[in-house]
C-alpha positions as a Markdown table, in Angstrom:
| # | Residue | x | y | z |
|---|---|---|---|---|
| 1 | Met | 0.0 | -0.1 | -0.1 |
| 2 | Thr | 1.4 | 3.5 | -1.2 |
| 3 | Lys | 1.3 | 6.7 | 1.1 |
| 4 | Ser | -1.4 | 7.7 | -1.3 |
| 5 | Glu | -3.8 | 4.9 | -1.1 |
| 6 | Ile | -3.0 | 5.6 | 2.7 |
| 7 | Phe | -4.3 | 8.6 | 2.9 |
| 8 | Val | -7.2 | 8.1 | 0.1 |
| 9 | Lys | -8.3 | 5.2 | 2.6 |
| 10 | Ala | -8.0 | 7.5 | 5.5 |
| 11 | His | -9.7 | 10.6 | 4.1 |
| 12 | Lys | -12.8 | 8.3 | 3.4 |
| 13 | Ile | -13.0 | 6.9 | 6.8 |
| 14 | Ala | -12.2 | 10.6 | 8.0 |
| 15 | Lys | -15.5 | 11.5 | 6.0 |
| 16 | Glu | -17.4 | 9.1 | 7.6 |
| 17 | Ile | -16.6 | 10.1 | 11.5 |
| 18 | Ile | -16.5 | 13.6 | 10.9 |
| 19 | Glu | -19.7 | 14.4 | 12.1 |
| 20 | Ser | -19.5 | 12.3 | 15.5 |
| 21 | Val | -16.3 | 13.8 | 16.3 |
| 22 | Gly | -16.8 | 17.4 | 15.1 |
| 23 | Asp | -13.3 | 18.1 | 14.0 |
| 24 | Tyr | -12.0 | 17.0 | 10.6 |
| 25 | Met | -8.4 | 17.0 | 11.8 |
| 26 | Ile | -9.1 | 14.8 | 14.6 |
| 27 | Ala | -11.2 | 12.4 | 12.5 |
| 28 | Met | -8.2 | 12.6 | 9.6 |
| 29 | Ser | -5.9 | 11.7 | 13.1 |
| 30 | Phe | -8.2 | 8.8 | 14.2 |
| 31 | Ala | -8.5 | 7.6 | 10.5 |
| 32 | Leu | -5.0 | 7.6 | 9.9 |
| 33 | Lys | -4.2 | 5.4 | 12.8 |
| 34 | Gln | -7.1 | 2.5 | 12.1 |
| 35 | Val | -5.6 | 2.2 | 8.3 |
| 36 | Tyr | -1.9 | 2.5 | 9.8 |
| 37 | Lys | -3.1 | -0.5 | 12.1 |
| 38 | Glu | -4.6 | -2.6 | 9.6 |
| 39 | Tyr | -1.7 | -2.1 | 7.1 |
| 40 | Ala | 0.6 | -3.5 | 9.7 |
| 41 | Asp | -1.5 | -6.5 | 11.3 |
| 42 | Ser | -1.2 | -7.3 | 7.3 |
| 43 | Phe | 2.5 | -8.3 | 7.3 |
| 44 | Ile | 3.3 | -12.1 | 7.9 |
| 45 | Asp | 5.5 | -14.1 | 9.6 |
| 46 | Pro | 7.1 | -16.4 | 7.0 |
| 47 | Asn | 9.0 | -19.5 | 8.4 |
| 48 | Tyr | 13.1 | -19.5 | 7.7 |
| 49 | Asn | 12.3 | -22.0 | 4.7 |
| 50 | Gln | 9.8 | -19.6 | 3.4 |
| 51 | Ile | 12.1 | -16.6 | 3.8 |
| 52 | Arg | 14.8 | -18.6 | 1.9 |
| 53 | Leu | 12.3 | -19.1 | -1.1 |
| 54 | Ile | 11.6 | -15.5 | -1.0 |
| 55 | Gln | 15.1 | -14.8 | -1.3 |
| 56 | Ser | 15.7 | -16.9 | -3.8 |
| 57 | Lys | 13.2 | -16.0 | -5.6 |
| 58 | Leu | 14.8 | -12.3 | -5.6 |
| 59 | Ile | 18.3 | -13.1 | -6.1 |
| 60 | Arg | 17.2 | -15.2 | -8.9 |
| 61 | Ser | 15.6 | -11.9 | -10.7 |
| 62 | Gly | 18.7 | -9.9 | -10.9 |
| 63 | Lys | 17.3 | -7.0 | -9.5 |
| 64 | Tyr | 18.9 | -7.7 | -6.1 |
| 65 | Ser | 22.6 | -8.3 | -5.0 |
| 66 | Ile | 23.3 | -11.1 | -2.0 |
| 67 | Ser | 24.2 | -8.2 | 0.1 |
| 68 | Asp | 20.8 | -6.5 | -0.8 |
| 69 | Ile | 19.0 | -9.3 | 0.4 |
| 70 | Phe | 20.9 | -10.9 | 3.5 |
| 71 | Met | 22.4 | -7.7 | 5.2 |
| 72 | Asn | 19.1 | -5.9 | 5.9 |
| 73 | Ala | 18.6 | -4.3 | 8.9 |
| 74 | Glu | 15.0 | -4.8 | 8.8 |
| 75 | Asp | 12.5 | -6.5 | 6.1 |
| 76 | Gly | 9.0 | -7.5 | 6.1 |
| 77 | Val | 6.6 | -9.4 | 4.0 |
| 78 | Arg | 2.9 | -8.8 | 3.3 |
| 79 | Glu | 0.4 | -11.5 | 1.5 |
| 80 | Ile | -1.1 | -9.7 | -1.2 |
| 81 | Ala | -2.6 | -12.3 | -3.5 |
| 82 | His | -3.3 | -15.9 | -3.2 |
| 83 | Lys | -4.7 | -17.8 | -6.1 |
| 84 | Ala | -6.1 | -21.1 | -4.4 |
| 85 | Gly | -4.5 | -23.9 | -6.0 |
| 86 | Ala | -1.8 | -21.6 | -7.9 |
| 87 | Tyr | 0.2 | -19.2 | -6.3 |
| 88 | Tyr | 0.9 | -16.5 | -3.4 |
| 89 | Gly | 1.9 | -12.9 | -4.2 |
| 90 | Phe | 3.7 | -11.0 | -1.9 |
| 91 | Asn | 5.2 | -7.4 | -1.4 |
| 92 | Val | 8.5 | -7.8 | 0.1 |
| 93 | Tyr | 9.9 | -4.3 | 1.9 |
| 94 | Ala | 13.7 | -4.5 | 2.8 |
| 95 | Lys | 15.3 | -1.6 | 4.5 |
| 96 | Leu | 18.7 | -1.3 | 3.4 |
| 97 | Leu | 22.1 | -0.4 | 5.5 |
| 98 | His | 22.3 | 2.5 | 3.6 |
| 99 | Gly | 18.9 | 3.8 | 4.3 |
| 100 | Arg | 17.0 | 2.6 | 1.1 |
| 101 | Glu | 13.8 | 0.8 | 0.7 |
| 102 | Lys | 13.5 | -1.4 | -2.1 |
| 103 | Ile | 10.0 | -3.2 | -2.5 |
| 104 | Ala | 9.5 | -5.9 | -4.9 |
| 105 | Lys | 6.8 | -8.3 | -5.8 |
| 106 | Val | 7.4 | -12.0 | -5.5 |
| 107 | Phe | 4.8 | -14.9 | -6.9 |
| 108 | Ile | 5.3 | -18.2 | -5.5 |
| 109 | Ser | 3.7 | -21.6 | -6.8 |
| 110 | Glu | 1.2 | -22.8 | -3.9 |
| 111 | Lys | 2.6 | -26.1 | -4.0 |
| 112 | Leu | 6.5 | -24.8 | -2.8 |
| 113 | Trp | 5.3 | -22.6 | -0.1 |
| 114 | Asp | 3.0 | -24.9 | 1.8 |
| 115 | Glu | 5.9 | -27.6 | 1.3 |
| 116 | Ala | 8.1 | -24.5 | 3.2 |
| 117 | Cys | 5.6 | -24.9 | 6.1 |
């Protein structure tokens, strides 16, 4: 979810609750907290084998170096799609040592993902 999408969703919520709150800035504050919480809760906690699957997929793509993948200060995985019987889709967030964030989309077959569980 991009910042733009977060704010669009928050504005919709704020417009719905403004009458009960009375002030748009307060309503927007509540709405942003709710959207960010929903966003944070959408991250999954993959096991070691699932992380290795994602890492190998990123390295094979040629867009990311081994140091980009393995030397991260912080990373996160968020499921964005699941087509039953076919694949899972994930957004991968990596805060690299030099401060940049790279975001990649990774699709892994359902069979491989389930075997990694």
